[in-house]
N, C-alpha and C positions, 0 to 999 in steps of 0.2 A: 901460506901454507903449510912453511915446514912449522912451526907449533901445532895446525891442524894435523900434523901428518904425524909429529912427534908422540899426541894426545891419543891419538890410533894406535901409536904401538906401543903405547903404556898401556891405552885396556885392554888388546889382548895378550898384556904379560900377562895382568891379573885374575884375566879370567882362566889363564893359560897355569896358571900357579894354583888358582883356585880349583882346576881340574885335577893337579897329578896328586890337592894332598887325597882329592875322593878318591880317582884310584889307589894310592894306599891303604887308602881305608877299607874298600872293594875289597882287597889281597888278604887283606889281615883278618886272614880267618879264627883267631883270636876274640877281635875285635866285635864281630862279629858277629860269635855265639854268646859275646858278650848282648852284644843289644838283645840278640835274641832270648835272651838267659832275662834281665831287664823289662821286658816286658811281658816274659811269663810274671815276673813278681808281681808287675801294678795285673795282670791279670787276677790273678790269685787275692789280690788283698779285694781289689774291686770287689767280684765275686761272693767275698766274706762280707760286707757292709763296712768295708774301711774306703777311706778320701787317700788323695794324692799331696800332696804339700810340697810347694818348690820356692826354693831362692836361688838367689844371686845379685851381684853390685853392677851397679854401668851396660852397660851393652847386653851382661848375664841374666841380669831384672827385668829386660826386654822380655828375652830367651825364654824364665820361666812364667811373664802373663803372654807370651803368645803359647807355648806351649799348653797353660794354665784351658787358654778360651779353644784350645782345643777340646779339649776334654767334652767340658761346660756347657759349651756350641754343639757343634760339630764338626767332621773334619771331610767325610764325604760321601756319607748321606744322612738321612732326616733319621733320629730315631734318641729315646730318652740319655738327661743329662749324666755323666757323669760324675763327681766330686771332686773337684780337684780346688788349691786352692794358690797361690802367685804368693809369696809371704814378701815384696815389700809395694804394694798395694796400697798398705790402708797409711798413706800420709803423719793420724794421728798417732797411730803407736809407733809405727819407727822410730817415730824422732820426739816422742814423748820417752822409750826403753833408751836410746839413745840418748837425750839431755839427762835423764834419771839416773840409767846403772849404764849406761856406753853403748857406740858404734855394734861392738863385738859384739853386747846379746842382742842386738838385733833381732833374729830371726830364731833364738835358743828360745826368747823369754814368749815368745805365738806359739813357739811345739810346746815346749812345758804346759801355755794354754789352751792348743787346739787339740792337740797331736794325743790319739790312743794308741794303744798294742795294736801292734799289727798295722799303722799305715805308714804309708810310704810318702818315704822323702826326699828328693832330689837335691842334689847342691850343684850349683853349674858356676865354676871358675874356670879361666884359660888357668891362670898357675896352679892348682891347686891349692894352695896359698892362706888363702882369704881367712883369717881372721874368724870372720864370727859363721862365712859355712863352712869352719871346721868344729866351729863351737852350739852349731845347728845340729855336728851329726854324731856327737860327742854328749850330747843331751837325746836323741831320739836316740840312740842304742840304749839308752838306764832304760830310757823309756817301753823298750820294748819295740820302736819302729824299725821298719825295712831302710836298708838309706842306700840310693844307686846315687854317681856322682861322673857327670861332664865336665875333663878336664883335654888341658894339655896334654905331648908325651910322653910328659916324667909321671906324670900325676902328683905330685907334687902328696902333699903331705894328708893330701885330704884321701887314700889311695890307702893308707892303712884306716883306714877309720872306716869306711865303707863297705859293703857284700855285693858288690860289683865299678869297678871305676871303669869306664868308658872314656880312656884316651886320644884324646884322636891323636892320631903322626904328625904335630906339625909343630916346631916354636914358634910361629909366628900366628897373633890375636886376633888381628882379622880371620884367618883360613880355622883357625881355628872356631874361633863361633857360626863362618859359615858353615859349617862342621855338626856343628851343636845342633843349629834350624833344622838339619837335615837326619841328624837321631832321632829329635823329638817328632818328626813328621811318617816315619818308620814306625819309630813305637807309637805313636798316635796311630796310626793305619792298626800296624799287626793289632792292638787293643781293641778299636773299632771291631776289628772285623771278625776278632775271634769272638769277642762277645756278644755280638748281635747277629752276625752271619752263621759262620761254621758247627754250628749247635744244634741249629737248624735249619740252617738253609735258606734262611731269610730272616729278615729286620722285623724284627719282636718286638713290641716297646717295653712290653712287660719283662725280658730280658736280664735282668739285672738282678741281682743280693746272693745270698744264698745256698739258692739253689744250684747253681751258676758251677756245672764243674772241671776244678780247676785242676787237676794232673796235665 
């Protein structure tokens, strides 16, 4: 019984730790504004017929796939698919590039092949220092792609390579990742509602393309 009680206390402590970081996020006006701006960047890009490319390693790769799925599938209601791709999913491509060019280039090489000016690249790194995500952003800048990062509290080197760095106010990887997926969900909801609801008041299955107002 003592072991069970101890486990319950630890569960409660971890839930509380997650809540505390989210409370910091809630009251960080700069971060809230940057999440809103990142959403506007994505709406504008999709409105011009561009796509979203997302990259990260490990748990951040899973987050990249999760967020891409919210765009391609659906988030809150049925609507046309939105173009988004996680760059970690093609194992043949990732391992070929890693083997022939090095792991630092597994994302940047794909961006060279798939990216076009005006696309948005979202790089996810809890430290902000993942070498392959940094290379992805430097390549994206050269090619004229928009750049957003999700990081931990310092932003690492990544904050200097992007237009919008969403720095979760924590140094603990699990807490940062929990907030990353929260931010991903917020962006997904804002983008979906803005494109398919707010311009007409009802979901419009054809409302995606250059005709969408982006101001």
